[in-house]
N, C-alpha and C positions, 0 to 999 in steps of 0.2 A: 493532651491538649486536642487531638483529633487523629484521624487515619490518613496516613500519607502513602501513596503506592509510587514507587520508584521502578523504573524499567532501564536497565543496562544492555545495550547491543553488543554485538560480537567484538567489535574493536575495544570497547569498554572493559572487555574481560578476556582481551587476547592473548595475555601471558601473566606470569605471577606478579610482576610489578603493577600491571593494570588492575588486576583483581585486587592487590593491596589499596590502591587508590579507590576502587569502587567501594571497598570496605570502610574506608575513611568517610566517603559521602554518606553512606548508610549509618554509620555511628554519629555523624553530625546531626543528622536528622532525628535519630533516637535520642540524643542528648537534648533535644529541643522539648523533650517530653512528649513526642507524637508515638503513636502506634506505627510500626513500618511494616509493610509487605512489599518485597523486591521481586521483580520478574526478571530474569536474565535470559539471554540468548546463548547459543552454542559459542565457544571460544573461537575467535578470529575467523579463519575461513574452513572450520571444521565441517560444515555443511556442505560446502562445495568438494572437499575432499571425499566426503561420504557419496555424493552424487557421482563423483568420478569414479570410485570404486565399483559402484554399481553398473555404470555405464560399460566397464571393462568386462564385466560378466554378462550382461545382457543388453542387447540393442533397444529393447522396451521393457524395462524393469517393472515387474508387477507392482501396482500402486500399494496395495495393502503392505506389501514387504517393504516398499520404500518408506512408508510411515514408521513402520517398525524400526527400520534402520535409522532413519533422521532423526526420530525423537531420542535417540540415545545421546545427541550432543549436548542437549540442554542438561541431561541428567548428570553428565560429568561436571558442568559449571554449577549447578546448585549446591553440590556436595561440597565443592572446593570454597565457594564462597561461604557457606555455613561453617566448614571447618575454619576458616580464616576468623571469622567473627568469635566462634567460641574460644579460639586461641587467644583474642583479645579481651577475653572476659565477659562476652555478651552472649546470653542465651538465644539461640538460633535453631531452627529446625527447616529442612529442606523436604520440599514435595514436587513430585512429578504432576503433569496435569491431571491425570486421573486421580492421584491421591488427593489433590486439591479441590476435588469435586467439579472440574471442568467438563460439562456434558456437551457433545457435538452431534451434529447430523452424521448420517452414516456416509459420508463422501470422503473417499481418501485423496490426500495431496491439497485439498482446498476446502476442508470443511468450516462450518459456520458454527458458532457457539450457541446452543440452545438455552443453557442454563448453567449457572454456577451455584452449587450447594456450599454455602459459606460456613457451616456450623463449625466445621473442624478448624477453619483459619481462624475465626472468631474466638474459639477456645483457647488457642495459642496466644492471641493477642491480649486476652484478658488475663493470662499468666505474665505477661510482659515480655513475650518472647518475640524475636524477629522472625517472620515466615518468609522463605526464600522459595519461590514457585518457578518452575520450569515453564517458560514461554513455548508458543508456537504449537502446543500439542493440547489434545483432551482425549476422551474416550467415548464411544457410543452407549446406548442404553444396553446393547449386547455385549459391552466389554471390550469392543474393538478400538485399538489405539489410532488415532488419527492425527494429522496435521492441518494446521491452519493456512497454509501457504506461505511463500516467502514474505518476511515481514510480520509474520503472525504474532510475534512476541508484543509488538505494539498493540495489538488487539486483546491479547491476554491481560495486558496491563490495565487498560481503559476498561473492559469488561469487568476486571476485579474491583476497580475503583468505582464503578457503577453500583455493582453488587454489594459492596461494603459501604456504600454511602461515604465514600472517601471525601476529604476536604480538597485533596488536590492528587493529580497525577502528573508526576515529572518524568519525561522520556530524555534520558541521558544518551547521547549520541557522540558521534566523532565530528559534528560541525556545532557552531556556536548557536544555531537557531534555523528558522525558516527563511530562505533566501528568495530573491526575485527570480533567480534561476539557479541551476546547479553550478556552484562557483568553481567546480572541478573542471568545467567546460566553458563556463561563461565568466572570464575574469573579472568583470567590472559589475557582477552580481553584488547585490547589497542585503544585509539583513533586515528583515522587517520587525518592528517593535511589537506588532499584533497582527493578527489575520482572523477573519470571521471563519466559523466552522465551514460555511458553504464555499467560500474560496479555498480553504484548505481541502476540502472534500474533492473539489475539481482538480485541485493540483495534484493530490495523491493518486486520483484515477487516471490521470492523463501522464503519469510517469515521473512524478516528483518522488524520489525515493526516500525522503526524510521521514515520511509517515505512512503506514499502511492504511488504505482507504476504509477498510471496516472498523479500524480504531478510530478514525474521525466520525464514522456514523455512530458509533457506540457514544462518543462524547458528545455529539449534537444531540441525539436521542434522549440522553440522560442528563444532560447539562453538566457534563463532568468538566470542572476547571482544569485545563491542560497546558503544560508548559513545555517546550522542546528546547534544550540547553546542552552544552558540551560537558563530557565526563572530564575532560583534561584541563579545561581553563574554567576559572571561576568568574564568569561574567554573566549577566542577564541574558536570559534566552528570549524566545518568542512566545508571547502568550496567544493561545487560540481560545476564542470565546464567541458569544453571540453577535455583538455589535461591536465594530471597532471605527475609531476616527479614520477616515482617509487622509493618509499621509501625502502632504503637499498637493490635495486633490488630484491624485493619480486616478485616472480611469481604468487602466490596465495595472494589475498588482503582481503579475507574475506571469513567466513563460516558462511552460513545461514541454518535455519531449520524451518520446519513447520509442527505441528502434524494435527490430524484430516483428515487425507487422506485415501481416498478408492480406491481400484482396481476393476476395472470392465472387466471381461473377456466374450466376446462373441464367442460362439462355432457354427461350421456348416455353416459358410459362404461359398457361391460360391466364387471362385478366380475371381477376377476382380475389377478394379477400381471404377465402378459404385456403387458397394455395399459400400465400404469405403466412397466414396463421400457422397451418400444418409444418412449414419449413422451420419456422423459429420455434416452435413447441418442440420438435424433435431434437433440435440442437439444445435447448434449454433442459430437456429431458436427460442429456449426456452432459450437462454441466459445461456447454461450450459458451464462452462470454463473447456476444457479438456487439460490435461497437458500432461505427458509423454504417447507416444504411441508405442505399440509394435506388430507387426504382424509376424505370423508364419504359415507356411503350413504343413498340417498333411499328413500322408501316403496316405490317400485315395483322395488326391488332393483337400480337404477342407481348409478353412482358419480359424484360430481362431485369436482374436484381444483383445488386453488388453490395457487399458488406465486408466490414474488416474483423479480422480476428488475431489472435497473436501467433506468432509462428509455431509455438510449442503445440498448438491445437490443431495444426493444419492437417496431420495425418488422420486424426480422429474425425474431423470435418470431413474430409474427402470419402473416408470409408463410410460414414453416415449418408451422405449424400448419393453415394454410388449404390449403396445397399437399398436406398429408399427412392431410387430414380424414377422407376415406373409409377409407384405409390403416388409420389409428388407431381408427376407430370413434368419432369425435368428432361429437355432435350439434351443438354451437355452443360458442364460447367468447366469453367477456367479459373486458374489461381496466378496470382502475381505476387512474389516474395521480394525482398530486398527494398522494403518501404519502412517509413518512419512516419509518426504522428507528431506534429508540432502545434501547441495550442498557447493561446493568450487567455489569461483568466482575471476578472475583476468585477466587484459588484457594482462599480461606478458605470459599466457598460450598458446596463439596463436604462438609464437615462440619458445617455448620450450616443444618439446616430451617428453613424459613419465610421465606427470602429473597425467592422468587419471590411469595408471598403478600404480602410487605410492598410489593413494587414495584407489583403490581396494585392494591393498597389505596391506596397514593400517588396512582397516575394516576387512580384512581375518584374521590378525595376532592377532586381538582382538576378534574373534569369532563372528562378526557381518554379518549376512547374507544379501546379496543384492537382492532385489525383481525384481526391474526395474532400468533402466539407460537411462538418456537423456544427450546429450552433445551438445554444441555449441563452438564457437570460444573462448568464455571466461568464460565458465561455465561447471561443471561437476555435475550432480544431480543424486542422488541414492534414492530409496525408501527402506526403512527398517522398522523393527518392531518399532512401537511407543515407546514401553519401551526401546529401545536401542538408542534413537534420542540424549539425550544429551551426552552420553557416546561417540556415534559416533562422534558427533560435536567436543567434547573435545580432542578426540584422533587425530582427522585431524588438530584441530588448534593447537596442539602441534607438530605434524608431519611436519607441513609446517612453524614451527617457527613464527607464527604469534605474539607471545607475545614479539619478538624482536623489533616490532615496538615502537619506542619512543613516548610518549603522547605529544602533543603540549599544553604546559600549559601557 
């Protein structure tokens, strides 16, 4: 009938019983007459355990060797899932990322997919086989194993769906869909029936862990029909599509938050666009993701520049700035850790003025200081003290009445 790509996260394949449950879901789809491609993550906390082992041996593990290490987790899962399917009488074959034809850029730890050579997968589908692919990994043109960053199995599945022109991509996870906020921390968060690609992309970029941001980019760019649902409960999930009806006329549709944020402030820059361009070009060349940027001019006609990064990039950023201090014209720079980003998202914000003002008022009324601000047509982000992150998210979730969204059961 068509090609369906299914993705199962680490909790969905965390032990033997859950692998059996995953196999049942795969067989259900196959019995509908569809060709099935399955993408799996490493079992449970395997990746975290491997990272911990590396950190016991090295303060700064080599990125190439980390990719070599972390890619093994998914290899265990694909073989077990394939074995279980074969034991049930279904013809299945497992492939690592490089065997499946997933070609990436030469960036260790956070590579982007450049191409998927689908001939091998298609040949197996034509024979009626179920293809199991290791998520989160690929290979460069030079044959180096790479990983796609945490959550990269989502990207693998959507990219495969796009390359195969699949009818649908289903992301099975440990939650029943996309919520107005993280229900583990915001108890009155509610599941959304549907959300637009743009809104989901902002949620993913701003800390919502349910989907990898690059997966949403692929889905939007290639119009991949996407559904997020539970691997453990048989309930309808959340559909991610181009246009959705605004539930109950909500202007804000979600609150996202992310900890481990650092603010970097550079002092003593000469005024001019060249300095700014050089700074961010050097950081980009070293694959440092910069988020919120604020520029100010001092009384002596100098510029100071603040921007936010993730804590994990702090050492590399400090080393880069120190090494290029004279070239960039930097007097000195300071860093502030212990910060978090809290954001509101909603496509209805573009035609409703006053949303940002309400957000700032809510935070002020609750004594939560704002350190940085960033806006777009469909989101407002603030940087606050990390210890205030959950309280800020809860206050905003309540103020914008997101608990009024009815769950789709």
